[in-house]
TITI-865183 format. One record per residue (C-alpha): residue number from 0; x, y, z. Coordinates in Angstrom, 3 decimals, padded with zeros to 6 digits, m for minus. Last residue first. Layout:
resi=NUM u=X v=Y w=Z .
...
END
This chain:
resi=91 u=m028.778 v=m006.610 w=m007.994 .
resi=90 u=m027.400 v=m003.349 w=m008.448 .
resi=89 u=m028.164 v=m002.045 w=m005.088 .
resi=88 u=m026.610 v=m004.900 w=m003.177 .
resi=87 u=m023.469 v=m004.479 w=m005.520 .
resi=86 u=m023.121 v=m000.760 w=m004.759 .
resi=85 u=m022.977 v=m001.685 w=m000.916 .
resi=84 u=m020.242 v=m004.143 w=m001.478 .
resi=83 u=m018.373 v=m001.810 w=m003.766 .
resi=82 u=m018.470 v=001.014 w=m000.977 .
resi=81 u=m017.581 v=m001.697 w=001.617 .
resi=80 u=m014.460 v=m002.903 w=m000.221 .
resi=79 u=m013.570 v=000.748 w=m001.130 .
resi=78 u=m013.746 v=001.755 w=002.261 .
resi=77 u=m011.923 v=m000.954 w=003.697 .
resi=76 u=m009.209 v=m000.321 w=001.150 .
resi=75 u=m008.911 v=003.323 w=002.399 .
resi=74 u=m008.847 v=002.346 w=005.962 .
resi=73 u=m006.049 v=m000.126 w=005.194 .
resi=72 u=m004.081 v=002.604 w=003.569 .
resi=71 u=m004.847 v=005.137 w=006.401 .
resi=70 u=m003.516 v=002.676 w=008.958 .
resi=69 u=m000.702 v=001.229 w=007.037 .
resi=68 u=001.273 v=004.529 w=006.708 .
resi=67 u=001.801 v=004.899 w=010.188 .
resi=66 u=002.840 v=001.312 w=010.664 .
resi=65 u=005.221 v=001.767 w=007.804 .
resi=64 u=006.632 v=004.957 w=009.103 .
resi=63 u=007.372 v=003.143 w=012.380 .
resi=62 u=009.075 v=000.365 w=010.412 .
resi=61 u=007.132 v=m002.905 w=009.569 .
resi=60 u=008.296 v=m006.272 w=010.335 .
resi=59 u=009.735 v=m008.793 w=008.093 .
resi=58 u=010.318 v=m012.215 w=009.132 .
resi=57 u=013.002 v=m014.776 w=009.452 .
resi=56 u=014.990 v=m012.614 w=012.014 .
resi=55 u=013.550 v=m009.291 w=011.857 .
resi=54 u=014.193 v=m007.741 w=008.466 .
resi=53 u=012.923 v=m004.271 w=008.151 .
resi=52 u=009.820 v=m002.553 w=006.573 .
resi=51 u=008.515 v=000.645 w=005.144 .
resi=50 u=011.569 v=002.009 w=004.180 .
resi=49 u=011.706 v=005.463 w=002.587 .
resi=48 u=011.519 v=007.224 w=m000.823 .
resi=47 u=007.907 v=006.988 w=m001.259 .
resi=46 u=008.215 v=005.833 w=m004.494 .
resi=45 u=011.207 v=003.473 w=m003.718 .
resi=44 u=008.991 v=002.248 w=m000.685 .
resi=43 u=006.026 v=001.101 w=m002.890 .
resi=42 u=008.182 v=m000.573 w=m005.299 .
resi=41 u=009.900 v=m002.469 w=m002.531 .
resi=40 u=006.778 v=m003.081 w=m000.638 .
resi=39 u=006.269 v=m006.752 w=m001.095 .
resi=38 u=009.975 v=m007.232 w=000.248 .
resi=37 u=011.835 v=m009.645 w=m001.852 .
resi=36 u=013.997 v=m011.529 w=000.634 .
resi=35 u=011.637 v=m010.900 w=003.274 .
resi=34 u=009.627 v=m013.977 w=002.322 .
resi=33 u=007.513 v=m013.903 w=005.787 .
resi=32 u=005.209 v=m011.326 w=007.645 .
resi=31 u=005.106 v=m010.232 w=011.017 .
resi=30 u=002.519 v=m007.902 w=012.615 .
resi=29 u=m000.171 v=m008.900 w=010.243 .
resi=28 u=m002.444 v=m006.518 w=008.686 .
resi=27 u=000.510 v=m004.828 w=007.261 .
resi=26 u=001.101 v=m007.589 w=004.661 .
resi=25 u=m002.428 v=m007.237 w=003.153 .
resi=24 u=m001.815 v=m003.526 w=003.096 .
resi=23 u=001.606 v=m003.936 w=001.576 .
resi=22 u=000.342 v=m006.328 w=m001.031 .
resi=21 u=m002.253 v=m004.034 w=m002.189 .
resi=20 u=000.223 v=m001.100 w=m002.201 .
resi=19 u=002.523 v=m002.968 w=m004.307 .
resi=18 u=m000.064 v=m003.863 w=m006.784 .
resi=17 u=m001.171 v=m000.152 w=m006.819 .
resi=16 u=002.524 v=001.089 w=m007.014 .
resi=15 u=002.459 v=001.761 w=m010.987 .
resi=14 u=m000.821 v=003.867 w=m010.363 .
resi=13 u=001.008 v=006.143 w=m008.237 .
resi=12 u=003.294 v=006.881 w=m010.902 .
resi=11 u=000.596 v=007.566 w=m013.348 .
resi=10 u=m001.241 v=009.753 w=m010.821 .
resi=9 u=001.917 v=011.768 w=m010.231 .
resi=8 u=002.445 v=012.366 w=m013.923 .
resi=7 u=m001.260 v=013.176 w=m014.541 .
resi=6 u=m001.006 v=015.876 w=m011.518 .
resi=5 u=002.222 v=017.324 w=m012.763 .
resi=4 u=000.842 v=017.674 w=m016.366 .
resi=3 u=m002.456 v=019.083 w=m014.723 .
resi=2 u=m000.287 v=021.599 w=m012.822 .
resi=1 u=001.622 v=022.980 w=m015.572 .
resi=0 u=004.856 v=022.022 w=m017.056 .
END
């Protein structure tokens, strides 16, 4: 398998985690979130090979890895939002 095939394979795998990534980003903006029976980041954690959250009573909380991961992910979503908003202003 050459580099382009590996790149495409990784992109496809990452694309499948986008719904989980979006949910993780939203959930991580709160210090605790509910509905821990089916963590919103289960697919993402499986893809990354580690836990991003844990059960804390009736809520879920982010692990240290989850907190570290949330910072660049939320920044990326913020950049996409502002870039889209800016582009929308230029199109209209």
